[in-house]
KOLPANU-381429 format. One line per 5 residues: number of its first residue (from 1); their letters; for each residue z, x, y of N, C-alpha, C, CB. Coordinates in pm, whole numbers, plus 50000, padded with zeros to 5 digits. Glycine has a CB too. Layout:
! KOLPANU-381429
NUM = A = Z/X/Y/Z/X/Y/Z/X/Y/Z/X/Y ~ ... $
END
This chain:
! KOLPANU-381429
1 = MKRIL = 29952/46467/51069/29849/46653/51020/29825/46627/50923/29915/46824/51002 ~ 29898/46573/50770/29852/46499/50665/29727/46401/50639/29942/46442/50648 ~ 29761/46317/50771/29622/46193/50764/29500/46277/50838/29659/46013/50875 ~ 29494/46369/50912/29389/46419/50979/29283/46532/50886/29457/46484/51106 ~ 29397/46584/50824/29354/46676/50712/29256/46590/50579/29510/46746/50646 $
6 = IFTAL = 29366/46503/50570/29278/46371/50460/29136/46337/50515/29369/46195/50460 ~ 29214/46312/50648/28999/46209/50701/28924/46322/50716/28962/46093/50910 ~ 28950/46467/50714/28877/46590/50761/28796/46609/50598/29003/46741/50826 ~ 28862/46619/50538/28818/46636/50417/28718/46476/50348/28968/46679/50335 ~ 28741/46403/50389/28662/46293/50328/28521/46264/50419/28762/46154/50320 $
11 = LVVLF = 28531/46303/50542/28413/46364/50630/28347/46442/50589/28435/46419/50731 ~ 28388/46571/50484/28311/46645/50417/28206/46620/50310/28380/46708/50380 ~ 28327/46539/50248/28289/46448/50125/28110/46341/50152/28455/46321/50113 ~ 28171/46290/50269/28045/46147/50288/27954/46284/50350/28090/45956/50443 ~ 27934/46356/50408/27856/46430/50469/27761/46520/50372/27937/46501/50557 $
16 = ALSVP = 27827/46535/50243/27763/46576/50151/27715/46514/50053/27810/46642/50117 ~ 27730/46366/50077/27624/46298/50014/27565/46217/50064/27645/46250/49925 ~ 27520/46241/50206/27423/46217/50266/27351/46293/50288/27437/46176/50341 ~ 27342/46429/50294/27259/46505/50272/27090/46466/50180/27348/46594/50217 ~ 26975/46415/50290/26856/46367/50206/26837/46481/50125/26721/46326/50286 $
21 = GQRSR = 26793/46408/49992/26719/46500/49875/26814/46621/49807/26580/46580/49947 ~ 26929/46587/49858/27048/46666/49779/27153/46603/49701/27123/46740/49868 ~ 27137/46486/49728/27248/46371/49634/27308/46464/49505/27141/46204/49549 ~ 27219/46435/49388/27256/46492/49275/27302/46606/49273/27177/46493/49202 ~ 27268/46662/49360/27322/46836/49342/27438/46832/49399/27232/46968/49420 $
26 = WVGTL = 27494/46773/49491/27577/46758/49589/27718/46684/49574/27504/46701/49677 ~ 27676/46572/49454/27778/46502/49416/27795/46552/49293/27765/46366/49424 ~ 27767/46670/49239/27770/46694/49082/27878/46847/49097/27571/46723/48998 ~ 27902/46885/49221/27896/47050/49258/28019/47062/49354/27737/47108/49345 ~ 28046/46957/49419/28181/46963/49523/28277/47056/49471/28263/46817/49540 $
31 = PLTTV = 28350/47107/49537/28459/47209/49504/28563/47160/49517/28466/47321/49572 ~ 28715/47148/49463/28829/47127/49460/28866/47121/49606/28890/47216/49379 ~ 28912/46985/49639/28949/47044/49790/29125/46999/49831/28820/46956/49926 ~ 29137/47085/49856/29331/47079/49875/29320/47029/50055/29449/47306/49846 ~ 29400/46921/50018/29426/46826/50141/29555/46828/50157/29380/46681/50132 $
36 = GPDAY = 29672/46914/50149/29808/46916/50170/29853/47044/50038/29878/46737/50150 ~ 29966/47059/50082/30063/47176/50012/30031/47122/49852/30267/47169/50066 ~ 30029/46998/49825/30063/46952/49720/29920/46828/49652/30219/46893/49759 ~ 29850/46843/49754/29749/46724/49707/29600/46799/49750/29782/46549/49805 ~ 29560/46714/49634/29365/46758/49629/29284/46636/49613/29305/46865/49477 $
41 = LAIKT = 29175/46645/49671/29054/46577/49610/28984/46655/49520/28961/46534/49707 ~ 29000/46562/49384/28974/46629/49241/28853/46566/49172/29105/46610/49141 ~ 28823/46438/49224/28777/46332/49131/28607/46413/49177/28828/46122/49180 ~ 28509/46395/49043/28365/46432/49037/28291/46358/48999/28333/46521/48976 ~ 28186/46326/49005/28044/46259/48951/27945/46351/48896/27965/46186/49063 $
46 = VVKTV = 27930/46381/48779/27827/46432/48732/27722/46332/48672/27872/46523/48647 ~ 27556/46377/48768/27441/46260/48741/27346/46351/48659/27358/46185/48896 ~ 27264/46277/48584/27208/46343/48514/27020/46227/48506/27328/46371/48369 ~ 26938/46257/48501/26847/46150/48481/26776/46223/48374/26757/46098/48612 ~ 26710/46086/48265/26631/46117/48116/26548/46007/48187/26713/46091/47928 $
51 = DLDDD = 26400/46048/48106/26266/46005/48138/26266/45945/47961/26135/46151/48205 ~ 26147/45826/47911/26120/45811/47814/25985/45875/47791/26138/45696/47793 ~ 25911/45938/47905/25788/46003/47897/25799/46173/47832/25729/45996/48055 ~ 25794/46235/47731/25842/46387/47742/25721/46459/47783/25903/46454/47597 ~ 25630/46386/47793/25504/46460/47824/25495/46517/47964/25387/46371/47804 $
56 = TSTDD = 25535/46450/48061/25516/46450/48178/25617/46458/48294/25456/46364/48183 ~ 25718/46403/48248/25895/46403/48296/25917/46563/48373/26027/46391/48117 ~ 25995/46527/48506/26057/46590/48573/26195/46607/48599/26015/46572/48640 ~ 26246/46494/48467/26366/46467/48474/26454/46544/48402/26378/46355/48449 ~ 26620/46594/48397/26636/46646/48335/26674/46628/48152/26687/46683/48412 $
61 = FQFDD = 26647/46514/48106/26612/46507/47983/26532/46362/47939/26737/46533/47911 ~ 26467/46370/47833/26363/46348/47795/26358/46277/47627/26300/46476/47822 ~ 26322/46164/47614/26340/46085/47530/26191/46126/47450/26373/45937/47589 ~ 26145/46155/47320/26020/46178/47270/25946/46045/47215/26035/46280/47164 ~ 25880/45991/47343/25849/45878/47330/25670/45893/47233/25863/45812/47497 $
66 = DAGNS = 25677/45991/47197/25521/45974/47073/25600/46013/46929/25347/46132/47109 ~ 25715/45979/46946/25758/45949/46753/25683/45795/46736/25992/45927/46704 ~ 25644/45784/46611/25574/45683/46532/25691/45580/46449/25469/45770/46420 ~ 25803/45581/46509/25901/45545/46400/25999/45468/46535/25982/45705/46290 ~ 26077/45351/46442/26202/45341/46563/26310/45382/46540/26243/45220/46608 $
71 = TAQNL = 26332/45512/46497/26473/45556/46476/26544/45600/46659/26463/45717/46347 ~ 26660/45576/46607/26772/45595/46766/26772/45773/46780/26999/45520/46734 ~ 26708/45774/46910/26736/45916/46950/26841/45983/46999/26669/45943/47023 ~ 26912/46063/46993/27020/46100/47063/26996/46243/47132/27139/46098/46969 ~ 27012/46241/47261/27009/46360/47371/27173/46407/47400/26929/46296/47534 $
76 = DLGAL = 27186/46564/47403/27298/46590/47443/27264/46623/47580/27368/46684/47365 ~ 27383/46599/47678/27321/46595/47808/27463/46725/47859/27309/46397/47899 ~ 27478/46786/47762/27534/46949/47792/27708/46885/47829/27424/47059/47976 ~ 27789/46958/47856/27922/46957/47856/27954/46899/47990/27981/47092/47830 ~ 27931/46827/48057/27954/46753/48172/28083/46759/48248/27935/46631/48140 $
81 = VPAWG = 28164/46718/48137/28367/46724/48180/28353/46840/48120/28521/46597/48100 ~ 28450/46923/48233/28533/47072/48167/28659/47033/48124/28565/47205/48281 ~ 28697/47101/48048/28871/47107/47989/28930/47068/48091/28948/47257/47941 ~ 29028/46993/48032/29117/46910/48116/29077/46795/48174/29161/46976/48213 ~ 28968/46757/48219/28869/46663/48287/28907/46525/48199/28689/46720/48274 $
86 = EIISA = 28958/46432/48289/28942/46314/48243/28858/46193/48267/29027/46287/48251 ~ 28779/46131/48188/28667/46077/48252/28688/45959/48295/28562/46074/48182 ~ 28687/45879/48415/28758/45728/48457/28665/45657/48522/28888/45731/48558 ~ 28532/45673/48479/28403/45557/48520/28274/45677/48403/28349/45546/48784 ~ 28194/45538/48367/28067/45587/48384/27990/45483/48370/28031/45688/48302 $
91 = QVRCF = 27848/45534/48427/27693/45441/48416/27590/45479/48384/27640/45390/48516 ~ 27527/45395/48345/27391/45413/48259/27325/45291/48343/27401/45389/48060 ~ 27231/45349/48451/27115/45249/48532/26984/45269/48498/27110/45267/48686 ~ 26883/45188/48491/26786/45187/48460/26737/45199/48606/26756/45089/48369 ~ 26612/45285/48632/26547/45244/48751/26409/45280/48755/26612/45295/48863 $
96 = ESVGA = 26359/45270/48633/26166/45256/48618/26184/45151/48518/26049/45419/48542 ~ 26125/45040/48462/26144/44935/48378/26081/45003/48211/26055/44789/48452 ~ 26142/44908/48094/26077/45043/48010/25939/44981/47961/26184/45104/47857 ~ 25808/45034/47955/25653/44970/47936/25675/44859/47879/25544/45047/47846 ~ 25747/44844/47770/25720/44734/47617/25873/44740/47550/25575/44815/47468 $
101 = GTFQV = 25884/44628/47504/25986/44583/47414/26150/44611/47470/25954/44661/47274 ~ 26228/44576/47460/26346/44607/47489/26407/44763/47438/26416/44495/47436 ~ 26496/44773/47503/26591/44919/47481/26711/44940/47499/26562/45016/47548 ~ 26772/44989/47432/26967/45006/47408/27012/45123/47435/27034/44991/47251 ~ 27095/45143/47489/27126/45291/47492/27308/45234/47412/27113/45388/47706 $
106 = ILGTS = 27355/45382/47437/27501/45425/47404/27550/45540/47460/27520/45445/47270 ~ 27667/45541/47554/27740/45685/47591/27852/45714/47511/27793/45693/47736 ~ 27853/45845/47493/27962/45904/47420/27966/46020/47425/27971/45880/47303 ~ 28075/46099/47363/28039/46273/47329/28091/46306/47192/28122/46392/47444 ~ 27952/46234/47150/27920/46288/47004/27757/46229/47005/28040/46212/46859 $
111 = SAGNE = 27712/46249/46868/27599/46218/46856/27618/46091/46798/27522/46308/46793 ~ 27546/45992/46863/27529/45850/46803/27698/45787/46850/27489/45859/46597 ~ 27789/45871/46961/27954/45831/46955/27955/45722/47057/28074/45964/47000 ~ 27974/45624/47054/28033/45489/47171/28135/45535/47244/28100/45342/47102 ~ 28227/45592/47244/28361/45587/47303/28336/45603/47409/28459/45666/47266 $
116 = ILAQA = 28250/45604/47525/28227/45581/47696/28156/45425/47688/28097/45725/47787 ~ 28051/45407/47608/27986/45300/47668/27939/45261/47479/27843/45349/47819 ~ 27994/45113/47493/27922/45069/47382/27773/45009/47372/27998/44985/47336 ~ 27661/44981/47298/27582/44946/47268/27519/44879/47391/27608/44895/47167 ~ 27429/44866/47454/27394/44757/47565/27217/44769/47572/27481/44802/47740 $
121 = TVDAA = 27148/44649/47613/27032/44647/47667/27012/44748/47796/27010/44510/47696 ~ 26937/44816/47817/26923/44848/47978/26748/44890/47977/27049/45006/48041 ~ 26738/44787/48026/26594/44822/47971/26479/44785/48110/26558/44710/47810 ~ 26541/44714/48210/26485/44668/48337/26517/44702/48475/26499/44556/48338 ~ 26400/44770/48529/26476/44832/48661/26598/44749/48765/26351/44864/48760 $
126 = NEVVA = 26719/44851/48786/26860/44811/48847/26919/44736/48753/26860/44730/48981 ~ 26921/44740/48555/26991/44712/48497/27110/44814/48468/26928/44668/48417 ~ 27207/44746/48473/27326/44873/48476/27434/44847/48336/27438/44860/48651 ~ 27476/44931/48265/27591/44923/48214/27690/45009/48260/27579/44932/48098 ~ 27844/44987/48249/27905/45048/48335/28098/45012/48267/27842/44983/48501 $
131 = TAAGG = 28197/45147/48260/28269/45127/48229/28330/44995/48289/28308/45223/48226 ~ 28451/44910/48225/28502/44832/48266/28629/44867/48372/28519/44771/48164 ~ 28628/44815/48483/28729/44816/48560/28881/44790/48486/28694/44718/48661 ~ 28954/44930/48514/29111/44883/48476/29192/44989/48476/29132/44818/48335 ~ 29275/44986/48410/29372/45094/48390/29357/45227/48280/29489/45019/48355 $
136 = GPEIA = 29390/45285/48321/29372/45415/48202/29245/45450/48221/29392/45380/48031 ~ 29248/45636/48159/29139/45666/48161/29016/45632/48058/29160/45768/48175 ~ 28910/45655/48063/28791/45605/47968/28846/45710/47801/28588/45666/48062 ~ 28836/45797/47910/28853/45958/47762/28948/46050/47822/28676/46087/47725 ~ 29021/46104/47769/29174/46108/47839/29144/46323/47800/29366/45972/47708 $
141 = GTSSA = 29145/46376/47888/29179/46537/47879/29204/46550/47777/29280/46602/47950 ~ 29108/46687/47738/29101/46777/47600/29138/46956/47662/28898/46759/47516 ~ 29171/46996/47540/29189/47142/47634/29008/47238/47588/29388/47268/47549 ~ 28936/47129/47525/28801/47192/47567/28695/47099/47692/28713/47205/47410 ~ 28599/47180/47715/28516/47081/47777/28415/46976/47698/28440/47157/47863 $
146 = LNIWL = 28377/46868/47709/28352/46763/47674/28189/46727/47688/28442/46687/47741 ~ 28104/46719/47583/27952/46715/47594/27901/46562/47587/27882/46806/47470 ~ 27844/46531/47679/27826/46391/47659/27693/46346/47601/27845/46327/47782 ~ 27697/46265/47540/27534/46245/47455/27545/46098/47493/27513/46282/47247 ~ 27402/46065/47497/27280/45968/47508/27225/45890/47391/27170/46041/47552 $
151 = QGDPS = 27236/45810/47380/27137/45755/47244/27091/45658/47294/27199/45711/47099 ~ 26936/45699/47261/26822/45551/47308/26787/45481/47187/26652/45595/47384 ~ 26767/45337/47179/26715/45328/47065/26601/45178/47130/26849/45309/46926 ~ 26470/45171/47072/26373/45108/47154/26381/44977/47015/26200/45219/47198 ~ 26343/44876/47079/26310/44771/46974/26227/44766/46884/26285/44681/47012 $
156 = GNWSA = 26105/44862/46904/26012/44908/46827/25945/45019/46831/25945/44842/46823 ~ 25872/45091/46754/25844/45223/46766/25844/45267/46900/25729/45252/46706 ~ 25873/45427/46893/25859/45477/47025/25771/45501/47105/25893/45554/47034 ~ 25666/45489/47014/25508/45509/47083/25462/45396/47146/25391/45540/46979 ~ 25490/45281/47088/25452/45147/47158/25583/45098/47287/25441/45016/47014 $
161 = AGSAG = 25679/45194/47316/25779/45133/47438/25671/45220/47546/25995/45191/47436 ~ 25611/45230/47530/25511/45291/47664/25571/45442/47723/25519/45163/47817 ~ 25521/45517/47816/25534/45595/47886/25642/45574/48001/25422/45616/47915 ~ 25657/45460/48025/25749/45401/48157/25869/45393/48119/25716/45259/48216 ~ 25974/45442/48188/26095/45363/48137/26195/45561/48190/26076/45278/47893 $
166 = RWIVS = 26295/45477/48274/26388/45638/48328/26517/45559/48391/26287/45765/48487 ~ 26604/45650/48343/26797/45575/48337/26831/45708/48423/26921/45559/48124 ~ 26942/45685/48496/27031/45732/48523/27134/45745/48496/27034/45721/48574 ~ 27261/45919/48443/27308/45893/48368/27462/45926/48471/27252/45956/48238 ~ 27580/45904/48489/27633/45894/48579/27822/45905/48547/27565/45773/48632 $
171 = VTYID = 27855/46016/48504/28018/46029/48470/28091/46113/48564/28047/46095/48324 ~ 28242/45998/48614/28309/46027/48703/28431/46045/48634/28303/45943/48804 ~ 28506/46199/48643/28624/46235/48588/28649/46285/48746/28627/46345/48443 ~ 28841/46332/48687/28947/46394/48759/28913/46513/48676/29106/46328/48759 ~ 28970/46621/48752/28960/46764/48716/29040/46812/48725/28893/46834/48759 $
176 = YGAIY = 29146/46788/48665/29265/46846/48628/29268/46971/48605/29311/46795/48533 ~ 29165/47065/48521/29180/47187/48520/29153/47272/48669/29095/47224/48412 ~ 29094/47220/48744/29044/47270/48907/29177/47249/48938/28914/47174/49015 ~ 29244/47148/48967/29389/47143/49010/29512/47239/48954/29427/47011/48980 ~ 29522/47267/48825/29605/47332/48799/29541/47492/48841/29648/47294/48659 $
181 = TEKNP = 29402/47534/48811/29366/47671/48865/29411/47680/49020/29201/47698/48849 ~ 29400/47590/49090/29380/47587/49243/29572/47602/49263/29279/47405/49318 ~ 29642/47529/49207/29763/47540/49183/29834/47647/49177/29779/47493/49101 ~ 29775/47722/49083/29836/47829/48981/29997/47854/48984/29768/47972/49012 ~ 30039/47775/48915/30195/47745/48863/30253/47893/48846/30206/47651/48699 $
END
């Protein structure tokens, strides 16, 4: 019986991920699924898109590409990880190459923080920086929600980088808070 419940839950997740045009919406909002009396599917991925062009972008967040300086810009992507959530993986992927020069990113839980991903060059289409596979969480759970910050740093002035450049930021976490609420001890 447990195998059937787990298989059914996995099918629901796979179906949700395969809905055309709904990928990011479904991935980020799947509810906690109970697969047995003490078993839960609580791994969630939140996805945000970022664009270099703040004038015409339809992405979730934008860097100010009109700035006439080379100062790194920090974007607060919001409280993406709920209280007690434990980050287990993160990835920043460039899906539209930067127009000119190189571009470095940092991912953390504070402005200019690099607790999740240290500085790396991610400026060509399909270039990825991600957390290393291995044991332990990337960021342990706390009693407060965690804001995620992305820092972008061009090799020259922002205005010289061009209006091209887009990234997808994915943060995967275990939602222990939802498990606690569902279990209701």
